N, C-alpha and C positions, 0 to 999 in steps of 0.2 A: 173088630177088635173087641176082646173081652173087657169087662170092668176092671179087672185087675191090671191088664196090660195098658189099658187106656191111662189109668191113674199112674202107673209107672212112667209112662211117657210124659204125663203133665208135670212131674217133678224131676225128670232127668232124661235127656234125649239128645238128639243132634243138636237142637237149639241150645239145650243147656250146656253141653260140652263145648260148643263153639262160643257162647257169649258169656260164659262163667267169669265174673269178674266182681271186684269191689265197687259197690255202686257210687262211691265218691270220686272214682278217677275222672280227672278232667280231660277234656279234648280241645284245649284251648287253641291249639295250632291248626286243627281240622285237617281234612285230607290234603296231602301234598299235591301241587300242581304236576308233579312228575310222575309218569306211569311206572317208574322204577325206582321209587324214593327208598324202598326198603327191600330186604332180602326175603321174598316171599317164599314160603316152604309149603303151605297147604291152602287149597280151596275148600271151604267147608259150607255144606248146604245148611241154611237155617230154616228148613222145612223138612217133613218127614220123607226119607229117601226111599221108602217102600221096602228096605231090606231089613234093618233093626226095628223099624216101625211100620205100620200098616201104611200103604201108599194112600196118598189123598189127592193125587193128580189124575186128571181125565183127559182123554183126547178130544180133539175137535172143539175145544172152547179154550179161549185165552187163559193161561194159567200165569200165576205170578211166583217166580222162583227166586227167593232172596238168598245171597250168598255173603259169607264174611271170609276175611283172610286170616291166616295165621303165619307168624314166622317160627322159627326153631323153639321159641320160649313161649309166646303168648299170642292172644288175639292182636291183631294189627289195628292200632287206634291212631295216634297222633301222626304218624307217617304212612297212613293208608293212601294208596294212590287216588287221585282224583277221578279216575276212570279205568275201566278194565275192557280189553277186547275179548269176547267170548264166542265160541261156537258150540252149538249143540249138535252132536253127531248121533247116528244110529247105524249100527254094523258098518262102521268106517266111513259112512257118507255123512257130509255136513248137510243139515236140513235147515240151519238157522244161524245167522251171525249178527252179532250186534256189539255195539261200544256202550258199556253201561256206566253212568255217572255213580259216584259214591254219594249215598244220602246219610246225613248225620246232624241235620238241624234239630237241636234240643235233646239229643241223645248221646251216649257216651261212645258206642261202638258204630263206626261207620259200616254200612252194608251196600250190597249192590242188587237191586231188584231187577231181574230179567222177566220181561213179559213175552210169552211165546205160545202159539198154538201148536200143539204136538199132534201129529197126524194119526197115530194109531197106538194101541196099548204095547207095552214091552219095555225093554231097557234101553236107555239113553246114556249118553255121556256128556257133561259139560267140561269144556277144554278152554283153558287160557291161552289164546293164540300167541301172545306176545311174551308168554313166559313158559317156554318148553320144558323147563326143569320142574314145574309144578305138576303133579300127577292129576289126570282127569278124574272127574267125580261121576260115579255111576248113580243112576236113580231109576225107579220104575214108575211107568204109567200104568193105571189100574184099567181093567175091562169097564166099559160103559155100564153103569147101573150097580156096580159093586162098591162104590164109595158113597157113604151116607152124609157125609158132612154137607151142611147147607150151602148151595151154590148161588151165584147170581141168577136172578130170576125166580128163586124160591121165595116163599113168604116166611117172614120171621114168625116163630111160634107165638101164639096167643095164650101166654101163661103168665102167672104172678111172679115177679121177682121181688126179692126182699127190699123193704123200704125202712126208712126211720120209724115210722109209725107201726109197721107190720113186718118184723124181721123174718117171720114164717121159719123159725127154728135156725136160722143161719146166724152164727156168732163167731166173730163180728161180721157185719154186713159190709165193712170196708177195712181192709188190713193196712191201708196207707197210714203212715206215722200220725198225719192229721187227717181224719176222715175227709174224703172228698165230698163235693156238693151235689153228687150225681145219684143220689138215693132217695129223692123226694117221691118219685112216681114209680109205679110197677109197670113193667112192659105191657101187661094186659091193658092198662089204663091208656096207653098212647099208640099201641100198634095199628088201631083202627080209627083213630081220631082225625084223620085227614092231613095231619102234619107229618114231616119226614121225622125218622127215628134214627138215632146213633146209638148203637148198643156196643159197649166194650166189655169183654170178659178177660179179667185180669186179676191176679192175686199179688200185689205189690209186697205185703209183708212175707209171703212164703214161697217167692220165686227164686229159682237158682240162677238167674241171669240178671244182667244189669238193664233189662229192658222194661219189665213190668211196672215199676215205680215211674219212671219217666214218661211212658205212654199215658198213663192215668193222669199225670200232670199236664200233657199236651192236649188230651181230649177235654179236660176240664177248663184249660185256658182257651182253646181255639173253638171248639164246638159248643162248651157249656156257656160261653158268653153270647151265643146267638139266640135271639128271641124267636126266631122262626122254626127252631128245631126242639125236639124232646131228646135229651141225652141221659143215658142210663149206664151206670157201671154196676156190673154184677161180679161177685167173687166166684171162685172155682170150688171151694171146699165149704161143706156144711159147718164143720168144726174142726178147724186145722189144729186145734190142741192135741187131737189124737195122734199127731206125728210124735209127740213126746213119749207115746207108748210103743213106738216101733211099728205101728201099724199105719195103714193108709186111711185118710179120712174119706167119707162118703162125698162125692161130688154133687154140686147143687143140681136141681131139676133143669136149669138153662143149659148146663153143660151136656146133660144127657139129651136133652131135647135137639140140640144143634149138632150132636155126635162129634164133639170136639175132642180129638186126641192130644191137643197142645193148648198152650195159651201163652201170651195173649192172642186174641182175636177181635177184630173190629168189624162190625156190620154196619152198613149205612143202607137204609131203607126209605122208599118213597112214601107219599101219603097214603098209598093203599097197602103199606106194609111189605112190600115186595123188595128183596134185596137187590140193591144197584151196585153195590161195592163191597168187596170183602178183602181185608188186609190182615194177613196172618204173621204171628210170631215176632216181627219187629216192623216199626215204622217211625218215621221222623215227622217234623212239623209240616214239610213241604208235601210229603205223600198223603198225610192226613188231609191237608187242604185239598189235594188232587181228588182224594176219594170223595170229598164233600161236593166238588164240582159235578159229580155225577148226578146230583139232584136237579142241575138246572137243564 
């Protein structure tokens, strides 16, 4: 993916169109216990589908495919079903079936993360088996070796990320309304110190979805409170004020090093700096806790 197209996806994509919302909206009632609590109209992938954005899915390795739901007006939030029955099909043949719970602890928009190992490259469809009126969603799985985004088993990059004392030209180093507490150390300082590392790439002040701000809060509250981890938040853009000129800002070195075509992205690495979990585009408190258990 070219630099321009990658930046375009970072500010507006399948994830953006699916999750675009006012950040102050509440989900006080949470997902409904009924699987037909609201009139579902669309199943929307909250990951690059490989058509309008470069494919990021690979065969032969377990992949995480988060989805959200829409009705005819907006993303479904308060009345989202508690679970969805889904099938993954290829050329009309069902290769995987699962019932997926809604995840929404600490975030505004419930989502449904499907974990699946896809057998080969090509086009697949996600089908809501209990909602035949909802159109299937097509997505592509790339040829092995063509996806450059860091995978589980890869090392985290050994490079400097901006800190309070050394911003390295990034301004601001945190676009959260109140800057978070996760900018005291550089990634280079911690990636080989023998302690596990949690790295979050997100830009809460310039994200077009209702996800980036809440996930920074979650990582700060859940992972940042642990004394056995080094936790780092890194921004996406070197100087986001460039947006006011109608141009795209330069992305930060960590975004380029990880070949990220989207944000937010969470990487959990062990004491040797090897990635043991990667969670893309949206996650809640429960899934964050699950990712951290990969360290045990």
